[in-house]
Backbone as CSV, one residue per row, in Angstrom:
resi,resn,N_x,N_y,N_z,CA_x,CA_y,CA_z,C_x,C_y,C_z
1,MET,241.908,31.565,122.977,241.171,31.966,124.154,240.937,33.472,124.214
2,ASP,241.578,34.197,123.330,241.398,35.641,123.333,239.965,36.034,122.997
3,ASP,239.303,35.220,122.203,237.946,35.578,121.806,236.885,34.959,122.714
4,TYR,237.298,34.362,123.844,236.337,33.786,124.776,235.340,34.824,125.295
5,PRO,235.763,36.000,125.743,234.787,36.999,126.211,233.811,37.419,125.107
6,ALA,234.297,37.505,123.888,233.412,37.867,122.772,232.384,36.766,122.533
7,LEU,232.818,35.521,122.644,231.888,34.391,122.474,230.842,34.384,123.587
8,VAL,231.270,34.673,124.802,230.332,34.720,125.924,229.291,35.800,125.673
9,ARG,229.721,36.983,125.218,228.784,38.069,124.926,227.821,37.673,123.801
10,LYS,228.373,37.008,122.796,227.523,36.593,121.671,226.479,35.570,122.124
11,VAL,226.896,34.615,122.935,225.959,33.606,123.447,224.884,34.280,124.294
12,GLU,225.285,35.217,125.140,224.305,35.918,125.976,223.327,36.718,125.125
13,ALA,223.843,37.381,124.084,222.963,38.143,123.184,221.977,37.209,122.493
14,LEU,222.432,36.047,122.073,221.541,35.074,121.424,220.503,34.544,122.408
15,ARG,220.896,34.332,123.648,219.922,33.890,124.667,218.847,34.952,124.874
16,GLN,219.266,36.216,124.909,218.301,37.297,125.085,217.348,37.386,123.891
17,ARG,217.898,37.224,122.678,217.038,37.245,121.487,216.037,36.107,121.520
18,LYS,216.501,34.925,121.946,215.610,33.772,122.027,214.512,34.016,123.056
19,ALA,214.873,34.564,124.213,213.881,34.839,125.249,212.849,35.852,124.747
20,LYS,213.310,36.855,124.020,212.400,37.859,123.470,211.458,37.224,122.444
21,ALA,212.010,36.371,121.580,211.191,35.696,120.571,210.184,34.756,121.231
22,ASP,210.617,34.054,122.268,209.699,33.161,122.989,208.553,33.951,123.612
23,GLY,208.874,35.115,124.180,207.845,35.956,124.778,206.856,36.463,123.742
24,ALA,207.382,36.871,122.582,206.513,37.353,121.514,205.601,36.231,121.022
25,LEU,206.167,35.043,120.860,205.369,33.896,120.427,204.272,33.584,121.444
26,GLU,204.627,33.622,122.703,203.642,33.351,123.752,202.498,34.368,123.697
27,GLN,202.829,35.633,123.496,201.801,36.671,123.405,200.907,36.466,122.181
28,LEU,201.515,36.113,121.052,200.718,35.873,119.842,199.781,34.687,120.010
29,LEU,200.286,33.617,120.606,199.434,32.445,120.833,198.304,32.782,121.813
30,LYS,198.601,33.594,122.823,197.565,34.017,123.769,196.498,34.821,123.046
31,ARG,196.923,35.708,122.168,195.973,36.535,121.410,195.126,35.675,120.474
32,LEU,195.761,34.706,119.810,195.002,33.802,118.939,193.926,33.064,119.730
33,LYS,194.277,32.639,120.931,193.313,31.910,121.755,192.180,32.833,122.187
34,GLU,192.523,34.050,122.632,191.500,34.980,123.116,190.569,35.448,122.002
35,GLU,191.141,35.803,120.851,190.341,36.399,119.789,189.655,35.370,118.890
36,PHE,190.296,34.224,118.696,189.758,33.267,117.724,189.561,31.868,118.281
37,GLY,189.891,31.654,119.543,189.708,30.345,120.151,190.692,29.295,119.652
38,CYS,191.843,29.721,119.151,192.838,28.790,118.596,193.946,28.548,119.618
39,LYS,194.216,27.275,119.879,195.248,26.940,120.859,196.626,26.787,120.233
40,HIS,196.683,26.611,118.918,197.985,26.453,118.266,197.903,26.975,116.835
41,LEU,199.043,27.051,116.196,199.138,27.659,114.880,198.321,26.912,113.825
42,ALA,198.285,25.594,113.883,197.520,24.824,112.895,196.033,25.177,112.976
43,ALA,195.526,25.335,114.191,194.119,25.711,114.362,193.878,27.123,113.835
44,ALA,194.855,28.000,114.037,194.725,29.376,113.544,194.697,29.404,112.017
45,LYS,195.530,28.590,111.384,195.530,28.522,109.913,194.191,28.014,109.403
46,LYS,193.644,27.000,110.070,192.342,26.461,109.667,191.255,27.520,109.845
47,ARG,191.304,28.259,110.954,190.315,29.314,111.203,190.431,30.421,110.159
48,LEU,191.659,30.738,109.772,191.871,31.743,108.738,191.237,31.298,107.420
49,GLU,191.417,30.049,107.056,190.798,29.524,105.830,189.275,29.642,105.920
50,GLU,188.715,29.312,107.085,187.263,29.406,107.265,186.793,30.859,107.118
51,LEU,187.517,31.783,107.729,187.139,33.197,107.647,187.273,33.733,106.228
52,GLU,188.303,33.301,105.520,188.464,33.728,104.131,187.331,33.204,103.254
53,GLN,186.904,31.953,103.491,185.784,31.398,102.737,184.500,32.148,103.067
54,GLU,184.312,32.462,104.338,183.130,33.228,104.748,183.129,34.601,104.068
55,GLU,184.296,35.221,103.992,184.396,36.522,103.324,184.022,36.402,101.842
56,ARG,184.515,35.362,101.181,184.173,35.160,99.763,182.671,34.943,99.595
57,ASP,182.093,34.137,100.473,180.650,33.871,100.402,179.835,35.144,100.615
58,LEU,180.234,35.935,101.601,179.522,37.188,101.870,179.664,38.170,100.716
59,PHE,180.834,38.219,100.109,181.038,39.113,98.976,180.163,38.683,97.801
60,THR,180.076,37.383,97.560,179.231,36.869,96.482,177.768,37.217,96.748
61,ALA,177.329,37.025,97.983,175.943,37.353,98.335,175.686,38.847,98.160
62,TYR,176.639,39.675,98.571,176.493,41.121,98.400,176.392,41.481,96.926
63,LYS,177.273,40.900,96.122,177.288,41.195,94.691,175.950,40.823,94.044
64,GLU,175.428,39.667,94.406,174.153,39.227,93.853,173.017,40.155,94.298
65,ALA,173.030,40.543,95.577,171.989,41.449,96.083,172.091,42.808,95.403
66,ARG,173.312,43.282,95.194,173.503,44.574,94.532,173.011,44.526,93.081
67,GLU,173.314,43.437,92.389,172.853,43.290,91.005,171.327,43.251,90.945
68,GLU,170.724,42.540,91.880,169.260,42.472,91.933,168.671,43.860,92.206
69,PHE,169.251,44.587,93.145,168.807,45.936,93.452,168.919,46.830,92.216
70,ASP,170.061,46.756,91.533,170.270,47.586,90.341,169.254,47.248,89.250
71,ARG,168.947,45.953,89.080,167.951,45.560,88.075,166.569,46.104,88.434
72,LYS,166.240,45.986,89.718,164.898,46.368,90.149,164.738,47.887,90.251
73,TRP,165.701,48.561,90.830,165.546,49.973,91.143,166.382,50.917,90.281
74,GLY,167.323,50.376,89.531,168.184,51.212,88.711,167.426,52.130,87.764
75,PRO,166.493,51.586,86.976,165.745,52.457,86.063,164.938,53.541,86.798
76,LYS,164.316,53.187,87.922,163.533,54.173,88.683,164.431,55.267,89.241
77,LEU,165.626,54.892,89.709,166.554,55.878,90.254,167.058,56.815,89.153
78,LYS,167.255,56.275,87.969,167.696,57.117,86.849,166.634,58.142,86.493
79,GLU,165.378,57.747,86.633,164.272,58.677,86.342,164.313,59.878,87.291
80,LEU,164.790,59.693,88.485,164.814,60.745,89.491,165.972,61.727,89.287
81,GLU,166.927,61.356,88.482,168.104,62.223,88.281,167.759,63.457,87.482
């Protein structure tokens, strides 16, 4: 029983950590909903996959447009140097 006060303090510290973690989770979920329209983590993961695919598609389109520009205008630009 000598360590009862220490156990009480430890339990209280763990309760406080849990409350802090719950608050942080609540804030993150609120932010996900506000910024991305996601109500839960699974929806956020799916949205992330969609955004990553969109980024890849946009990068591919940019690369193709840049290559086309370089083919069309590269020689003319070199003439100006």
